[in-house]
VEXMIMAR-465337 format. One record per residue: y, z, x of N, C-alpha, C, O in turn. Coordinates in nm, 2 decimals. Example, Ala and Ser with C-alpha at 12.3 -4.5 7.8 and 13.67 -1.06 7.14 Angstrom:
VEXMIMAR-465337
<nudren n_py="-0.57" n_pz="0.78" n_px="1.32" ca_py="-0.45" ca_pz="0.78" ca_px="1.23" c_py="-0.33" c_pz="0.78" c_px="1.32" o_py="-0.33" o_pz="0.85" o_px="1.42"/>
<nudren n_py="-0.22" n_pz="0.71" n_px="1.28" ca_py="-0.11" ca_pz="0.71" ca_px="1.37" c_py="0.00" c_pz="0.79" c_px="1.29" o_py="0.11" o_pz="0.80" o_px="1.34"/>
end
This chain:
VEXMIMAR-465337
<nudren n_py="2.15" n_pz="2.16" n_px="1.42" ca_py="2.05" ca_pz="2.02" ca_px="1.44" c_py="1.91" c_pz="2.07" c_px="1.49" o_py="1.91" o_pz="2.15" o_px="1.59"/>
<nudren n_py="1.81" n_pz="2.04" n_px="1.43" ca_py="1.68" ca_pz="2.07" ca_px="1.47" c_py="1.61" c_pz="1.98" c_px="1.56" o_py="1.60" o_pz="1.86" o_px="1.53"/>
<nudren n_py="1.56" n_pz="2.01" n_px="1.67" ca_py="1.50" ca_pz="1.92" ca_px="1.76" c_py="1.35" c_pz="1.92" c_px="1.74" o_py="1.29" o_pz="2.03" o_px="1.71"/>
<nudren n_py="1.27" n_pz="1.81" n_px="1.74" ca_py="1.14" ca_pz="1.80" ca_px="1.71" c_py="1.07" c_pz="1.72" c_px="1.82" o_py="1.12" o_pz="1.61" o_px="1.85"/>
<nudren n_py="0.96" n_pz="1.78" n_px="1.88" ca_py="0.88" ca_pz="1.70" ca_px="1.98" c_py="0.73" c_pz="1.70" c_px="1.92" o_py="0.67" o_pz="1.80" o_px="1.88"/>
<nudren n_py="0.68" n_pz="1.58" n_px="1.90" ca_py="0.54" ca_pz="1.54" ca_px="1.82" c_py="0.46" c_pz="1.48" c_px="1.93" o_py="0.49" o_pz="1.39" o_px="2.01"/>
<nudren n_py="0.34" n_pz="1.54" n_px="1.93" ca_py="0.21" ca_pz="1.46" ca_px="2.01" c_py="0.15" c_pz="1.36" c_px="1.92" o_py="0.07" o_pz="1.41" o_px="1.83"/>
<nudren n_py="0.17" n_pz="1.24" n_px="1.92" ca_py="0.11" ca_pz="1.13" ca_px="1.85" c_py="-0.04" c_pz="1.13" c_px="1.90" o_py="-0.08" o_pz="1.17" o_px="2.01"/>
<nudren n_py="-0.11" n_pz="1.07" n_px="1.79" ca_py="-0.27" ca_pz="1.05" ca_px="1.79" c_py="-0.30" c_pz="0.91" c_px="1.78" o_py="-0.25" o_pz="0.84" o_px="1.70"/>
<nudren n_py="-0.38" n_pz="0.85" n_px="1.86" ca_py="-0.44" ca_pz="0.73" ca_px="1.85" c_py="-0.35" c_pz="0.61" c_px="1.89" o_py="-0.38" o_pz="0.49" o_px="1.87"/>
<nudren n_py="-0.23" n_pz="0.64" n_px="1.95" ca_py="-0.15" ca_pz="0.54" ca_px="2.01" c_py="-0.11" c_pz="0.54" c_px="2.16" o_py="-0.14" o_pz="0.64" o_px="2.22"/>
<nudren n_py="-0.04" n_pz="0.44" n_px="2.20" ca_py="-0.01" ca_pz="0.45" ca_px="2.35" c_py="0.08" c_pz="0.53" c_px="2.38" o_py="0.08" o_pz="0.57" o_px="2.50"/>
<nudren n_py="0.20" n_pz="0.58" n_px="2.30" ca_py="0.31" ca_pz="0.68" ca_px="2.34" c_py="0.24" c_pz="0.81" c_px="2.33" o_py="0.14" o_pz="0.83" o_px="2.26"/>
<nudren n_py="0.29" n_pz="0.91" n_px="2.42" ca_py="0.22" ca_pz="1.03" ca_px="2.44" c_py="0.32" c_pz="1.14" c_px="2.38" o_py="0.27" o_pz="1.26" o_px="2.37"/>
<nudren n_py="0.45" n_pz="1.11" n_px="2.34" ca_py="0.53" ca_pz="1.21" ca_px="2.27" c_py="0.65" c_pz="1.13" c_px="2.21" o_py="0.70" o_pz="1.03" o_px="2.27"/>
<nudren n_py="0.67" n_pz="1.18" n_px="2.09" ca_py="0.79" ca_pz="1.15" ca_px="2.02" c_py="0.88" c_pz="1.27" c_px="2.00" o_py="0.85" o_pz="1.38" o_px="1.96"/>
<nudren n_py="1.03" n_pz="1.24" n_px="2.04" ca_py="1.12" ca_pz="1.34" ca_px="2.02" c_py="1.24" c_pz="1.28" c_px="1.96" o_py="1.30" o_pz="1.18" o_px="1.99"/>
<nudren n_py="1.27" n_pz="1.37" n_px="1.85" ca_py="1.40" ca_pz="1.33" ca_px="1.77" c_py="1.48" c_pz="1.47" c_px="1.71" o_py="1.42" o_pz="1.58" o_px="1.72"/>
<nudren n_py="1.58" n_pz="1.45" n_px="1.67" ca_py="1.67" ca_pz="1.54" ca_px="1.61" c_py="1.68" c_pz="1.51" c_px="1.46" o_py="1.69" o_pz="1.40" o_px="1.41"/>
<nudren n_py="1.69" n_pz="1.62" n_px="1.38" ca_py="1.73" ca_pz="1.60" ca_px="1.23" c_py="1.82" c_pz="1.69" c_px="1.20" o_py="1.80" o_pz="1.81" o_px="1.24"/>
<nudren n_py="1.93" n_pz="1.64" n_px="1.14" ca_py="2.05" ca_pz="1.72" ca_px="1.09" c_py="2.08" c_pz="1.67" c_px="0.95" o_py="2.09" o_pz="1.54" o_px="0.93"/>
<nudren n_py="2.10" n_pz="1.75" n_px="0.85" ca_py="2.13" ca_pz="1.71" ca_px="0.72" c_py="2.04" c_pz="1.59" c_px="0.67" o_py="2.09" o_pz="1.50" o_px="0.60"/>
<nudren n_py="1.91" n_pz="1.61" n_px="0.70" ca_py="1.83" ca_pz="1.51" ca_px="0.65" c_py="1.83" c_pz="1.37" c_px="0.72" o_py="1.76" o_pz="1.28" o_px="0.67"/>
<nudren n_py="1.92" n_pz="1.35" n_px="0.83" ca_py="1.92" ca_pz="1.23" ca_px="0.90" c_py="1.87" c_pz="1.23" c_px="1.05" o_py="1.87" o_pz="1.32" o_px="1.13"/>
<nudren n_py="1.82" n_pz="1.12" n_px="1.08" ca_py="1.76" ca_pz="1.11" ca_px="1.21" c_py="1.84" c_pz="1.08" c_px="1.33" o_py="1.92" o_pz="0.98" o_px="1.32"/>
<nudren n_py="1.84" n_pz="1.14" n_px="1.45" ca_py="1.91" ca_pz="1.12" ca_px="1.56" c_py="1.82" c_pz="1.13" c_px="1.68" o_py="1.72" o_pz="1.20" o_px="1.68"/>
<nudren n_py="1.86" n_pz="1.05" n_px="1.78" ca_py="1.82" ca_pz="1.05" ca_px="1.92" c_py="1.65" c_pz="1.03" c_px="1.92" o_py="1.57" o_pz="1.09" o_px="2.00"/>
<nudren n_py="1.62" n_pz="0.95" n_px="1.85" ca_py="1.44" ca_pz="0.93" ca_px="1.84" c_py="1.42" c_pz="0.85" c_px="1.97" o_py="1.48" o_pz="0.74" o_px="2.00"/>
<nudren n_py="1.32" n_pz="0.91" n_px="2.05" ca_py="1.27" ca_pz="0.86" ca_px="2.17" c_py="1.12" c_pz="0.86" c_px="2.18" o_py="1.06" o_pz="0.95" o_px="2.12"/>
<nudren n_py="1.06" n_pz="0.77" n_px="2.24" ca_py="0.93" ca_pz="0.77" ca_px="2.26" c_py="0.90" c_pz="0.76" c_px="2.40" o_py="0.96" o_pz="0.68" o_px="2.48"/>
<nudren n_py="0.80" n_pz="0.84" n_px="2.44" ca_py="0.75" ca_pz="0.85" ca_px="2.58" c_py="0.62" c_pz="0.76" c_px="2.58" o_py="0.52" o_pz="0.78" o_px="2.51"/>
<nudren n_py="0.63" n_pz="0.67" n_px="2.66" ca_py="0.50" ca_pz="0.58" ca_px="2.68" c_py="0.51" c_pz="0.49" c_px="2.57" o_py="0.61" o_pz="0.49" o_px="2.49"/>
<nudren n_py="0.40" n_pz="0.38" n_px="2.56" ca_py="0.40" ca_pz="0.29" ca_px="2.46" c_py="0.49" c_pz="0.17" c_px="2.50" o_py="0.53" o_pz="0.16" o_px="2.62"/>
<nudren n_py="0.52" n_pz="0.09" n_px="2.41" ca_py="0.58" ca_pz="-0.05" ca_px="2.43" c_py="0.73" c_pz="-0.03" c_px="2.43" o_py="0.79" o_pz="-0.03" o_px="2.33"/>
<nudren n_py="0.78" n_pz="-0.01" n_px="2.55" ca_py="0.92" ca_pz="0.05" ca_px="2.58" c_py="1.03" c_pz="-0.03" c_px="2.49" o_py="1.11" o_pz="0.04" o_px="2.43"/>
<nudren n_py="1.03" n_pz="-0.16" n_px="2.49" ca_py="1.13" ca_pz="-0.23" ca_px="2.42" c_py="1.13" c_pz="-0.21" c_px="2.27" o_py="1.24" o_pz="-0.19" o_px="2.21"/>
<nudren n_py="1.00" n_pz="-0.23" n_px="2.22" ca_py="0.99" ca_pz="-0.23" ca_px="2.07" c_py="1.02" c_pz="-0.07" c_px="2.02" o_py="1.07" o_pz="-0.04" o_px="1.91"/>
<nudren n_py="0.99" n_pz="0.03" n_px="2.11" ca_py="1.03" ca_pz="0.15" ca_px="2.06" c_py="1.14" c_pz="0.21" c_px="2.07" o_py="1.18" o_pz="0.31" o_px="2.00"/>
<nudren n_py="1.22" n_pz="0.14" n_px="2.18" ca_py="1.36" ca_pz="0.17" ca_px="2.19" c_py="1.43" c_pz="0.11" c_px="2.08" o_py="1.53" o_pz="0.16" o_px="2.03"/>
<nudren n_py="1.38" n_pz="-0.01" n_px="2.03" ca_py="1.45" ca_pz="-0.08" ca_px="1.92" c_py="1.43" c_pz="0.01" c_px="1.77" o_py="1.52" o_pz="0.01" o_px="1.68"/>
<nudren n_py="1.31" n_pz="0.07" n_px="1.76" ca_py="1.28" ca_pz="0.15" ca_px="1.65" c_py="1.39" c_pz="0.27" c_px="1.64" o_py="1.45" o_pz="0.30" o_px="1.54"/>
<nudren n_py="1.40" n_pz="0.34" n_px="1.76" ca_py="1.49" ca_pz="0.43" ca_px="1.78" c_py="1.64" c_pz="0.39" c_px="1.75" o_py="1.71" o_pz="0.48" o_px="1.70"/>
<nudren n_py="1.69" n_pz="0.28" n_px="1.77" ca_py="1.82" ca_pz="0.23" ca_px="1.73" c_py="1.83" c_pz="0.21" c_px="1.59" o_py="1.92" o_pz="0.26" o_px="1.52"/>
<nudren n_py="1.73" n_pz="0.14" n_px="1.54" ca_py="1.73" ca_pz="0.11" ca_px="1.40" c_py="1.74" c_pz="0.22" c_px="1.30" o_py="1.79" o_pz="0.20" o_px="1.19"/>
<nudren n_py="1.68" n_pz="0.33" n_px="1.33" ca_py="1.67" ca_pz="0.46" ca_px="1.25" c_py="1.77" c_pz="0.55" c_px="1.29" o_py="1.78" o_pz="0.66" o_px="1.22"/>
<nudren n_py="1.85" n_pz="0.54" n_px="1.37" ca_py="1.96" ca_pz="0.62" ca_px="1.41" c_py="2.06" c_pz="0.65" c_px="1.30" o_py="2.12" o_pz="0.56" o_px="1.24"/>
<nudren n_py="2.07" n_pz="0.78" n_px="1.26" ca_py="2.16" ca_pz="0.82" ca_px="1.15" c_py="2.12" c_pz="0.80" c_px="1.01" o_py="2.19" o_pz="0.83" o_px="0.92"/>
<nudren n_py="1.99" n_pz="0.75" n_px="1.01" ca_py="1.93" ca_pz="0.71" ca_px="0.87" c_py="1.86" c_pz="0.81" c_px="0.81" o_py="1.81" o_pz="0.90" o_px="0.88"/>
<nudren n_py="1.84" n_pz="0.83" n_px="0.68" ca_py="1.78" ca_pz="0.94" ca_px="0.60" c_py="1.64" c_pz="0.94" c_px="0.66" o_py="1.57" o_pz="0.84" o_px="0.66"/>
<nudren n_py="1.59" n_pz="1.05" n_px="0.70" ca_py="1.45" ca_pz="1.07" ca_px="0.75" c_py="1.35" c_pz="1.05" c_px="0.64" o_py="1.26" o_pz="0.98" o_px="0.67"/>
<nudren n_py="1.35" n_pz="1.10" n_px="0.53" ca_py="1.26" ca_pz="1.06" ca_px="0.41" c_py="1.23" c_pz="0.93" c_px="0.40" o_py="1.12" o_pz="0.88" o_px="0.40"/>
<nudren n_py="1.35" n_pz="0.85" n_px="0.40" ca_py="1.33" ca_pz="0.70" ca_px="0.37" c_py="1.27" c_pz="0.64" c_px="0.48" o_py="1.18" o_pz="0.56" o_px="0.46"/>
<nudren n_py="1.31" n_pz="0.67" n_px="0.60" ca_py="1.24" ca_pz="0.60" ca_px="0.72" c_py="1.09" c_pz="0.64" c_px="0.71" o_py="1.01" o_pz="0.55" o_px="0.74"/>
<nudren n_py="1.05" n_pz="0.76" n_px="0.69" ca_py="0.91" ca_pz="0.79" ca_px="0.69" c_py="0.85" c_pz="0.72" c_px="0.57" o_py="0.74" o_pz="0.68" o_px="0.59"/>
<nudren n_py="0.90" n_pz="0.69" n_px="0.47" ca_py="0.84" ca_pz="0.60" ca_px="0.36" c_py="0.82" c_pz="0.47" c_px="0.40" o_py="0.71" o_pz="0.42" o_px="0.37"/>
<nudren n_py="0.90" n_pz="0.40" n_px="0.47" ca_py="0.92" ca_pz="0.27" ca_px="0.53" c_py="0.81" c_pz="0.26" c_px="0.63" o_py="0.73" o_pz="0.17" o_px="0.62"/>
<nudren n_py="0.80" n_pz="0.35" n_px="0.73" ca_py="0.72" ca_pz="0.33" ca_px="0.84" c_py="0.56" c_pz="0.38" c_px="0.82" o_py="0.47" o_pz="0.34" o_px="0.89"/>
<nudren n_py="0.54" n_pz="0.46" n_px="0.71" ca_py="0.42" ca_pz="0.51" ca_px="0.69" c_py="0.31" c_pz="0.39" c_px="0.67" o_py="0.35" o_pz="0.29" o_px="0.60"/>
<nudren n_py="0.20" n_pz="0.40" n_px="0.73" ca_py="0.11" ca_pz="0.30" ca_px="0.72" c_py="0.10" c_pz="0.19" c_px="0.79" o_py="0.00" o_pz="0.11" o_px="0.79"/>
<nudren n_py="0.22" n_pz="0.16" n_px="0.86" ca_py="0.21" ca_pz="0.06" ca_px="0.97" c_py="0.11" c_pz="0.06" c_px="1.07" o_py="0.09" o_pz="0.16" o_px="1.13"/>
<nudren n_py="0.04" n_pz="-0.05" n_px="1.10" ca_py="-0.08" ca_pz="-0.01" ca_px="1.19" c_py="-0.06" c_pz="-0.11" c_px="1.31" o_py="0.00" o_pz="-0.22" o_px="1.30"/>
<nudren n_py="-0.11" n_pz="-0.09" n_px="1.42" ca_py="-0.10" ca_pz="-0.17" ca_px="1.55" c_py="-0.23" c_pz="-0.23" c_px="1.60" o_py="-0.31" o_pz="-0.16" o_px="1.66"/>
<nudren n_py="-0.27" n_pz="-0.36" n_px="1.59" ca_py="-0.38" ca_pz="-0.41" ca_px="1.61" c_py="-0.50" c_pz="-0.36" c_px="1.54" o_py="-0.48" o_pz="-0.36" o_px="1.42"/>
<nudren n_py="-0.61" n_pz="-0.32" n_px="1.59" ca_py="-0.72" ca_pz="-0.29" ca_px="1.52" c_py="-0.70" c_pz="-0.13" c_px="1.48" o_py="-0.78" o_pz="-0.07" o_px="1.42"/>
<nudren n_py="-0.60" n_pz="-0.07" n_px="1.54" ca_py="-0.60" ca_pz="0.07" ca_px="1.53" c_py="-0.55" c_pz="0.12" c_px="1.37" o_py="-0.48" o_pz="0.05" o_px="1.30"/>
<nudren n_py="-0.59" n_pz="0.23" n_px="1.33" ca_py="-0.55" ca_pz="0.26" ca_px="1.20" c_py="-0.41" c_pz="0.33" c_px="1.18" o_py="-0.38" o_pz="0.39" o_px="1.07"/>
<nudren n_py="-0.33" n_pz="0.31" n_px="1.29" ca_py="-0.20" ca_pz="0.37" ca_px="1.30" c_py="-0.12" c_pz="0.28" c_px="1.40" o_py="-0.15" o_pz="0.17" o_px="1.44"/>
<nudren n_py="-0.01" n_pz="0.35" n_px="1.43" ca_py="0.09" ca_pz="0.27" ca_px="1.52" c_py="0.19" c_pz="0.39" c_px="1.56" o_py="0.18" o_pz="0.51" o_px="1.52"/>
<nudren n_py="0.27" n_pz="0.35" n_px="1.65" ca_py="0.39" ca_pz="0.45" ca_px="1.69" c_py="0.48" c_pz="0.48" c_px="1.58" o_py="0.54" o_pz="0.59" o_px="1.55"/>
<nudren n_py="0.49" n_pz="0.36" n_px="1.51" ca_py="0.58" ca_pz="0.38" ca_px="1.39" c_py="0.52" c_pz="0.47" c_px="1.28" o_py="0.59" o_pz="0.55" o_px="1.21"/>
<nudren n_py="0.40" n_pz="0.46" n_px="1.26" ca_py="0.33" ca_pz="0.54" ca_px="1.16" c_py="0.33" c_pz="0.69" c_px="1.21" o_py="0.34" o_pz="0.78" o_px="1.13"/>
<nudren n_py="0.32" n_pz="0.71" n_px="1.34" ca_py="0.31" ca_pz="0.83" ca_px="1.40" c_py="0.45" c_pz="0.90" c_px="1.38" o_py="0.46" o_pz="1.02" o_px="1.35"/>
<nudren n_py="0.55" n_pz="0.82" n_px="1.40" ca_py="0.69" ca_pz="0.88" ca_px="1.38" c_py="0.70" c_pz="0.91" c_px="1.23" o_py="0.76" o_pz="1.02" o_px="1.20"/>
<nudren n_py="0.65" n_pz="0.84" n_px="1.13" ca_py="0.65" ca_pz="0.88" ca_px="1.01" c_py="0.59" c_pz="1.02" c_px="0.98" o_py="0.64" o_pz="1.10" o_px="0.90"/>
<nudren n_py="0.46" n_pz="1.04" n_px="1.04" ca_py="0.38" ca_pz="1.15" ca_px="1.03" c_py="0.46" c_pz="1.29" c_px="1.09" o_py="0.45" o_pz="1.40" o_px="1.04"/>
<nudren n_py="0.53" n_pz="1.25" n_px="1.20" ca_py="0.63" ca_pz="1.35" ca_px="1.27" c_py="0.72" c_pz="1.39" c_px="1.19" o_py="0.74" o_pz="1.51" o_px="1.19"/>
<nudren n_py="0.80" n_pz="1.29" n_px="1.11" ca_py="0.90" ca_pz="1.33" ca_px="1.03" c_py="0.86" c_pz="1.42" c_px="0.91" o_py="0.92" o_pz="1.52" o_px="0.87"/>
<nudren n_py="0.74" n_pz="1.36" n_px="0.85" ca_py="0.70" ca_pz="1.44" ca_px="0.73" c_py="0.65" c_pz="1.58" c_px="0.76" o_py="0.66" o_pz="1.67" o_px="0.68"/>
<nudren n_py="0.59" n_pz="1.59" n_px="0.89" ca_py="0.55" ca_pz="1.73" ca_px="0.93" c_py="0.68" c_pz="1.82" c_px="0.94" o_py="0.68" o_pz="1.94" o_px="0.90"/>
<nudren n_py="0.80" n_pz="1.76" n_px="1.01" ca_py="0.90" ca_pz="1.84" ca_px="1.03" c_py="0.97" c_pz="1.89" c_px="0.90" o_py="1.04" o_pz="2.00" o_px="0.89"/>
<nudren n_py="0.96" n_pz="1.79" n_px="0.79" ca_py="1.03" ca_pz="1.83" ca_px="0.68" c_py="0.95" c_pz="1.91" c_px="0.59" o_py="1.01" o_pz="1.96" o_px="0.49"/>
<nudren n_py="0.83" n_pz="1.94" n_px="0.60" ca_py="0.75" ca_pz="2.03" ca_px="0.52" c_py="0.76" c_pz="2.15" c_px="0.54" o_py="0.69" o_pz="2.23" o_px="0.48"/>
end
């Protein structure tokens, strides 16, 4: 199992941590940000295909920002898979 820590840019969360095993996501946790919503994202993606989740979340924005915590998770996943 590979552990990933990612420093997101342009969002309220300050760190995203997750594990990838056999192309699946586990233990997704955000530090900072909208606690309840980010916990929900972690629960929704648990055990799901990492590439599929990145495709779904990529481009999601928050307010007037050009990104979001979900979009940053997609970027973290894509970086870890490259």
